[in-house]
BAROZA-957755 format. One record per residue (C-alpha): residue number from 1; x, y, z. Coordinates in Angstrom, 2 decimals. Layout:
BEGIN
+-----+---------+---------+---------+
: num :       X :       Y :       Z :
+-----+---------+---------+---------+
: NUM :       X :       Y :       Z :
...
+-----+---------+---------+---------+
//
This chain:
BEGIN
+-----+---------+---------+---------+
: num :       X :       Y :       Z :
+-----+---------+---------+---------+
:   1 :    0.00 :    0.00 :    0.00 :
:   2 :    1.34 :    3.39 :   -1.00 :
:   3 :    1.83 :    5.76 :    1.91 :
:   4 :    1.85 :    9.55 :    1.40 :
:   5 :    3.69 :   12.00 :    3.66 :
:   6 :    1.39 :   13.26 :    6.38 :
:   7 :    2.12 :   16.87 :    5.37 :
:   8 :    0.81 :   16.28 :    1.82 :
:   9 :   -2.28 :   14.52 :    3.13 :
:  10 :   -2.95 :   17.47 :    5.44 :
:  11 :   -2.63 :   20.00 :    2.57 :
:  12 :   -4.95 :   17.99 :    0.35 :
:  13 :   -7.59 :   17.78 :    3.06 :
:  14 :   -7.25 :   21.51 :    3.62 :
:  15 :   -7.40 :   22.59 :   -0.04 :
:  16 :   -9.55 :   19.99 :   -1.74 :
:  17 :  -12.91 :   21.30 :   -0.55 :
:  18 :  -12.24 :   24.83 :   -1.76 :
:  19 :  -10.96 :   23.59 :   -5.11 :
:  20 :  -13.99 :   21.44 :   -5.52 :
:  21 :  -16.34 :   24.27 :   -4.76 :
:  22 :  -14.57 :   26.80 :   -6.99 :
:  23 :  -14.36 :   24.49 :  -10.01 :
:  24 :  -17.13 :   21.98 :   -9.53 :
:  25 :  -18.20 :   20.28 :  -12.73 :
:  26 :  -16.42 :   20.04 :  -16.08 :
:  27 :  -15.96 :   22.69 :  -18.73 :
:  28 :  -18.70 :   23.32 :  -21.25 :
:  29 :  -18.19 :   23.35 :  -25.03 :
:  30 :  -16.85 :   26.91 :  -24.81 :
:  31 :  -14.10 :   25.88 :  -22.37 :
:  32 :  -15.88 :   27.68 :  -19.52 :
:  33 :  -17.91 :   26.94 :  -16.40 :
:  34 :  -19.64 :   28.58 :  -13.45 :
:  35 :  -17.48 :   29.47 :  -10.48 :
:  36 :  -19.77 :   28.71 :   -7.54 :
:  37 :  -17.48 :   30.50 :   -5.09 :
:  38 :  -17.23 :   33.84 :   -6.90 :
:  39 :  -20.62 :   33.46 :   -8.53 :
:  40 :  -19.37 :   34.22 :  -12.03 :
:  41 :  -18.84 :   32.34 :  -15.27 :
:  42 :  -15.22 :   32.08 :  -16.41 :
:  43 :  -13.20 :   30.34 :  -19.08 :
:  44 :  -10.08 :   28.18 :  -19.03 :
:  45 :   -9.67 :   27.14 :  -22.67 :
:  46 :   -9.97 :   28.47 :  -26.19 :
:  47 :  -10.18 :   32.10 :  -27.28 :
:  48 :  -12.03 :   33.05 :  -24.09 :
:  49 :   -9.41 :   31.68 :  -21.69 :
:  50 :   -8.93 :   34.06 :  -18.77 :
:  51 :  -12.15 :   35.98 :  -19.40 :
:  52 :  -14.93 :   36.32 :  -16.81 :
:  53 :  -18.63 :   37.01 :  -17.34 :
:  54 :  -21.66 :   37.25 :  -15.12 :
:  55 :  -23.21 :   34.23 :  -16.87 :
:  56 :  -23.04 :   32.08 :  -19.97 :
:  57 :  -25.81 :   34.22 :  -21.45 :
:  58 :  -23.69 :   37.34 :  -20.94 :
:  59 :  -20.71 :   35.62 :  -22.60 :
:  60 :  -22.77 :   34.62 :  -25.64 :
:  61 :  -24.15 :   38.16 :  -25.94 :
:  62 :  -20.62 :   39.62 :  -25.81 :
:  63 :  -19.41 :   37.23 :  -28.52 :
:  64 :  -22.37 :   38.09 :  -30.73 :
:  65 :  -21.67 :   41.82 :  -30.30 :
:  66 :  -18.02 :   41.32 :  -31.29 :
:  67 :  -19.04 :   39.40 :  -34.42 :
:  68 :  -21.55 :   42.10 :  -35.36 :
:  69 :  -18.92 :   44.82 :  -34.90 :
:  70 :  -16.43 :   42.91 :  -37.06 :
:  71 :  -19.02 :   42.44 :  -39.82 :
:  72 :  -19.93 :   46.12 :  -39.69 :
:  73 :  -16.27 :   47.14 :  -39.95 :
:  74 :  -15.71 :   44.86 :  -42.96 :
:  75 :  -18.82 :   46.20 :  -44.63 :
:  76 :  -17.61 :   49.77 :  -44.12 :
:  77 :  -14.59 :   49.28 :  -46.42 :
:  78 :  -15.57 :   50.32 :  -49.96 :
:  79 :  -14.84 :   48.04 :  -52.89 :
:  80 :  -11.84 :   48.96 :  -55.08 :
:  81 :  -12.58 :   51.67 :  -57.64 :
:  82 :  -11.23 :   52.40 :  -61.11 :
:  83 :  -10.85 :   56.16 :  -61.55 :
:  84 :   -8.96 :   58.79 :  -63.54 :
:  85 :   -6.47 :   61.24 :  -62.04 :
:  86 :   -7.30 :   64.67 :  -63.42 :
:  87 :   -4.76 :   66.70 :  -61.45 :
:  88 :   -1.89 :   66.34 :  -58.99 :
:  89 :   -2.06 :   68.89 :  -56.17 :
:  90 :    1.29 :   67.99 :  -54.63 :
:  91 :    3.41 :   64.91 :  -54.02 :
:  92 :    0.86 :   63.08 :  -51.87 :
:  93 :   -2.51 :   64.53 :  -52.94 :
:  94 :   -4.46 :   63.85 :  -56.13 :
:  95 :   -7.72 :   65.01 :  -57.66 :
:  96 :   -9.85 :   62.42 :  -59.45 :
:  97 :  -12.64 :   62.62 :  -61.99 :
:  98 :  -15.62 :   64.22 :  -60.32 :
:  99 :  -13.37 :   66.48 :  -58.26 :
: 100 :  -12.72 :   64.01 :  -55.46 :
: 101 :   -9.53 :   64.84 :  -53.55 :
: 102 :   -7.40 :   61.85 :  -52.48 :
: 103 :   -4.66 :   61.75 :  -49.83 :
: 104 :   -2.25 :   58.87 :  -50.38 :
: 105 :   -2.14 :   56.59 :  -47.33 :
: 106 :    1.15 :   56.13 :  -45.50 :
: 107 :    3.32 :   58.62 :  -47.38 :
: 108 :    4.24 :   62.24 :  -46.68 :
: 109 :    6.03 :   64.46 :  -49.17 :
: 110 :    7.59 :   67.91 :  -48.64 :
: 111 :    5.04 :   70.74 :  -48.70 :
: 112 :    4.46 :   72.94 :  -51.74 :
: 113 :    0.92 :   74.27 :  -51.27 :
: 114 :    0.47 :   74.45 :  -47.49 :
: 115 :   -1.18 :   77.79 :  -46.55 :
: 116 :    1.05 :   78.30 :  -43.50 :
: 117 :    4.33 :   76.76 :  -44.71 :
: 118 :    6.82 :   77.77 :  -47.37 :
: 119 :    7.82 :   75.36 :  -50.11 :
: 120 :   10.00 :   72.72 :  -48.47 :
: 121 :   13.17 :   71.12 :  -49.76 :
: 122 :   12.41 :   68.70 :  -52.61 :
: 123 :    8.71 :   69.57 :  -52.53 :
: 124 :    8.63 :   70.78 :  -56.13 :
: 125 :   10.51 :   67.68 :  -57.29 :
: 126 :    8.09 :   65.42 :  -55.39 :
: 127 :    5.07 :   67.11 :  -56.98 :
: 128 :    6.58 :   66.74 :  -60.45 :
: 129 :    7.38 :   63.07 :  -59.80 :
: 130 :    3.81 :   62.26 :  -58.75 :
: 131 :    2.48 :   64.26 :  -61.70 :
: 132 :    4.62 :   62.21 :  -64.12 :
: 133 :    3.36 :   58.99 :  -62.54 :
: 134 :   -0.31 :   59.71 :  -62.16 :
: 135 :   -1.76 :   62.70 :  -63.96 :
: 136 :   -4.18 :   61.64 :  -66.68 :
: 137 :   -3.80 :   57.98 :  -65.75 :
: 138 :   -6.51 :   55.43 :  -65.07 :
: 139 :   -5.81 :   54.10 :  -61.58 :
: 140 :   -7.25 :   51.66 :  -59.07 :
: 141 :   -8.14 :   52.89 :  -55.60 :
: 142 :   -8.10 :   50.56 :  -52.62 :
: 143 :   -9.00 :   51.34 :  -49.03 :
: 144 :   -7.68 :   50.31 :  -45.64 :
: 145 :   -9.64 :   48.75 :  -42.79 :
: 146 :   -7.64 :   50.91 :  -40.37 :
: 147 :   -9.45 :   54.02 :  -41.68 :
: 148 :  -12.98 :   52.64 :  -41.51 :
: 149 :  -13.66 :   54.39 :  -38.20 :
: 150 :  -13.12 :   57.82 :  -39.82 :
: 151 :  -15.09 :   56.99 :  -42.95 :
: 152 :  -11.86 :   56.77 :  -45.00 :
: 153 :  -11.35 :   60.53 :  -44.81 :
: 154 :   -8.75 :   62.70 :  -43.11 :
: 155 :   -9.42 :   65.89 :  -41.15 :
: 156 :   -9.46 :   67.89 :  -44.40 :
: 157 :  -12.13 :   65.53 :  -45.82 :
: 158 :   -9.75 :   64.05 :  -48.38 :
: 159 :  -10.35 :   60.41 :  -49.28 :
: 160 :   -7.65 :   58.14 :  -47.84 :
: 161 :   -6.58 :   55.52 :  -50.36 :
: 162 :   -3.90 :   53.37 :  -51.92 :
: 163 :   -3.56 :   54.24 :  -55.60 :
: 164 :   -2.30 :   51.65 :  -58.09 :
: 165 :   -1.13 :   52.33 :  -61.63 :
: 166 :   -2.24 :   50.09 :  -64.50 :
: 167 :    1.15 :   48.31 :  -64.40 :
: 168 :    0.52 :   47.29 :  -60.79 :
: 169 :    2.84 :   49.78 :  -59.09 :
: 170 :    1.54 :   51.28 :  -55.86 :
: 171 :    2.08 :   55.03 :  -56.13 :
: 172 :    2.18 :   55.47 :  -52.35 :
: 173 :    5.13 :   53.10 :  -52.03 :
: 174 :    6.85 :   54.22 :  -55.24 :
: 175 :    7.12 :   57.80 :  -53.96 :
: 176 :    8.89 :   56.57 :  -50.83 :
: 177 :   11.10 :   54.07 :  -52.66 :
: 178 :   12.35 :   56.70 :  -55.09 :
: 179 :   13.12 :   59.19 :  -52.30 :
: 180 :   10.40 :   61.74 :  -52.97 :
: 181 :    8.73 :   61.31 :  -49.57 :
: 182 :    8.95 :   59.37 :  -46.34 :
: 183 :    6.76 :   56.76 :  -44.69 :
: 184 :    4.05 :   58.44 :  -42.62 :
: 185 :    3.74 :   56.11 :  -39.64 :
: 186 :    1.83 :   58.18 :  -37.08 :
: 187 :   -1.23 :   56.00 :  -37.68 :
: 188 :   -1.48 :   52.26 :  -38.37 :
: 189 :   -2.07 :   51.02 :  -41.91 :
: 190 :   -1.80 :   47.75 :  -43.81 :
: 191 :    1.55 :   48.32 :  -45.49 :
: 192 :    3.32 :   50.15 :  -42.67 :
: 193 :    6.30 :   47.78 :  -42.47 :
: 194 :    6.69 :   47.60 :  -46.25 :
: 195 :    6.72 :   51.39 :  -46.48 :
: 196 :    9.30 :   51.61 :  -43.70 :
: 197 :   11.47 :   49.14 :  -45.60 :
: 198 :   11.11 :   51.25 :  -48.77 :
: 199 :   12.24 :   54.33 :  -46.84 :
: 200 :   15.27 :   52.50 :  -45.43 :
: 201 :   16.24 :   51.47 :  -48.95 :
: 202 :   15.94 :   55.05 :  -50.22 :
: 203 :   18.04 :   56.34 :  -47.30 :
: 204 :   20.73 :   53.69 :  -47.84 :
: 205 :   21.01 :   54.63 :  -51.48 :
: 206 :   20.78 :   58.40 :  -50.86 :
: 207 :   17.89 :   58.80 :  -53.25 :
: 208 :   16.05 :   62.04 :  -53.80 :
: 209 :   15.47 :   64.11 :  -50.70 :
: 210 :   17.80 :   61.89 :  -48.65 :
: 211 :   20.64 :   63.18 :  -50.80 :
: 212 :   19.52 :   66.72 :  -51.58 :
: 213 :   18.00 :   67.77 :  -48.27 :
: 214 :   20.35 :   65.97 :  -45.88 :
: 215 :   17.50 :   65.07 :  -43.55 :
: 216 :   18.76 :   63.64 :  -40.31 :
: 217 :   15.59 :   63.38 :  -38.27 :
: 218 :   14.46 :   59.84 :  -37.54 :
: 219 :   11.06 :   59.28 :  -39.04 :
+-----+---------+---------+---------+
//
């Protein structure tokens, strides 16, 4: 017959009742159960592990609300659009057919038309570069889930978009890669890391403004 140390037997007798009360019964299909000591419903397994609710009903309602919110967010992203660029305002802003003004997501170019700033170093070159790429071209606009909460518009009511040329090049990234702007990373967006990598490449190769303007600030 196996004999256990008296100290272990004593601890088991002391703790077993409380463990049994706190976690009586098995887990349900959600990996959760009712905690009869605390009077709540909590989860040990799956995506809900570590979460507590007042009841199973409350948990199911919370999950349904999350699913509804996710569906609403997906639905709020417009389908891609094929449009024509009628004018380039500056390096990172375009005007499309119908007069819609578009701000390129994730890229910032030196100012040329800001009402309170003078023309910045390489701003004119950046505007000319974007004009050569895009003006008069048929382009494809795509939108980012990260901007759904603001209706895909910035504070100036410009449409926030990725703009693709007919050959597949993404204008937003091409501006950064060629050294006519830098990655604008103050807000999250889908291609943030790719744009950062494009900026590092432009810096390494002293392209565009990284050669002419001798920018030293870390973006």
